[in-house]
N, C-alpha and C positions, 0 to 999 in steps of 0.2 A: 876190728874183722865185720864185715858187712853181715846181716841177719837177714835169714829168708822170710817176708813178710805175706801172712797168708790168711786166706778167710775160713773161719771154721764151718762144722756145717751145721751150726743151729743160725747160721745168717739169715736175716730177712730178703725180700728181693732187693731190697734198696742195697744192703752191701754186696749181695752176690755182683751186683751191677758194679760198686764203686770199691768194694774192699774196705777199708778203716774209713769210720765216718769222717777223718780228717782228710780224705785223700782229696786232691785236689782239681781233678779231671773235668768237671763240670765249668770251671773257673778257668781254662787254659783257650785262649784266643787262637784256637787251630789253623783256622786259614789264614792268619799270618805269621806262622811257623816256618823259619827259613832254616835250610841245612845248608852247607856251603861242601864242595866236593863229593858230593851225592848225585846218584843216579836217579833219585825219587825222592818225592817231599819229605821232609824231617815228621810233618804231623802222622806221617804212616803209621811210625812206632808208637804215638801217645795215644794208646788204645784204653778201652773201658778193663775194669780189673780183672773180670773173667776171662778177656782173651791175652792175658799177660804173657801166657806160655805159649803162645803160637807162634811157631817159629816160622811160618810160611810167608808172613810179611815181614821183612827186614831193611834196616838201611845199610848198604853198603858203600866205605869210600871209593872213588872212583880213580884218581889220576895217581894215590899215594895212599899211606895208611895214616890219613889225617884226616877228622871232619870238625866242624865247628856246627852247633846248633844254635838258634836263637828261639826262646820261648817267652813269647808276650802274655800275660794274665789280663784278665777283664776287669781287674781290680789291686787293692792292694793286700799284698800276702805277707802273711810271716811263716816263713819257710821253715820246715822241722826235718824234713829228711828226701833224699830223691831215691828213687826206685830205678834199676837198672837188669837189664836182663842182654846178656850180650854172648860174643863166641859163635860158634864153639870153638875151643881149645885156642889156638893160636891167632884165631880171629880176634879175640877178645883184647881192648884197649889195656896198655899198659898201666895208664891213669886216667882221671876226668879233672879237668880244673874248672873251675866255677867262677863266675865274675857276676857278681849282683848288680841290676841294671844296666847292662850294657849289652846294646842292641847293633850296635856299629862297627864293630871290630871285624878284621878281616886276616887272612894269614899273614899278612904283609905287617900289621902292625900289632899281632896279640901278642908275639915273644916278648914286645918290650911292655906290656902291660902286668901291673901288678896282681897276682890272683886273690880273689877272696877268701878262696880254700880249694884243696885238692885231695883227690883220695888215690889212693893205688886201686886196681879193678883184679878182684879175683875171679879166676874161672870157675864155671858151674853152670847149671843146669837149670836153677831156680833163679828167682828174683832177689838180688842185693839190695839191701836197705842201709843207705848210707847217711847216718844224720849229721847235720850240718851245726854250725856253730850260729844259734839262735839269734845271737846280738848283730851277729854280721848282716842276717838276712830276716831283718825286724819288720822292714816295710818295703817292698820291694815289688814293681811293676813289671820286672821280665828279669830274664836269666840267659847267661850265656854260656854255653858248655863246650868245652874244647878238649877233643880226643887227640892227643898228640903224635901218637905210636900205637900199633900192635904189640901182641908179646909173640909175632915170631913172620906171621904170614906177610903178605905184600898189601892187605887191604884189613879194615876193620867193618865188623857186622855187629849190629844192633838191633833187637828184635823188640826191646820193651822200654820206653821213658815214661817215668811217672814221679807225682812228686806229694809228699804230706806237708799238713802245715794248716792255715787258717787264712780264711778270706774275708775282706769288708768292703765294703762299696769305695770307691775313689769319690770324693766331695771336691768338684774344680767351680764351686760356687764363690764369688769374691766375699768378703767379710764388709759389710758396709757399717761404719762409724759415723754418729751424728754428733757434731761439734758445734755448741753454743758459741754464736758469733759474739752474744749481748747477753749477761745474766738476767733474767726477769728473777724480780724476789720474790713475787708470787708464787715462783714454783720453789722455793725452798724455804725448808721450817727456818724459825728462827733459833738462835745458839743462845741458851740459857747464860746469863750475865752479861749478855752483851747489848741489850736494848738501850736504845739511844747511842751507842757507840759506833753502830755499822751504817755507813754511808754509800750509796751508789750514786756515782758522780756521772750526772746527764751532760753528753756531748749534742 
């Protein structure tokens, strides 16, 4: 059952913006978020925490009641939960299907792909928190969300999408290993008991 995730009255200014300390909003590559079958950019619904209940900006499906949203992160993420506010009522998606590290799926091939995890979406005016299986989202650079149908309407509406977890910087530097083409006896300590019995063949 999704749980409402909200900020208490004693939050400081930083938490007021981000909500929980593990809110991943600052680490989402919002410029490269892609939404398929929508009339507005998917990044519109990835908002700061204090704007989570704002329903004036939302994402709506276009030709039918399906949406795909691709969300890249700026580093390596260990995902804990997704945050979702949708609706109203029958405009709520029936479920959300998650694919870890999948950025190239479209409606033609996503039906044949094995989901990483999926959730039924509950109707409501609050933000639902959906905890993921940490082992399956422990080292991801992106996530694709597929909303396959509404709960009765001819379109889906989503007004907030967020993520909770931990972030670390990606390291793309190559590992450099140095091999000795020929051992130098002066660089290696003597092994006790082997004096006089160890020879280096000169070539």
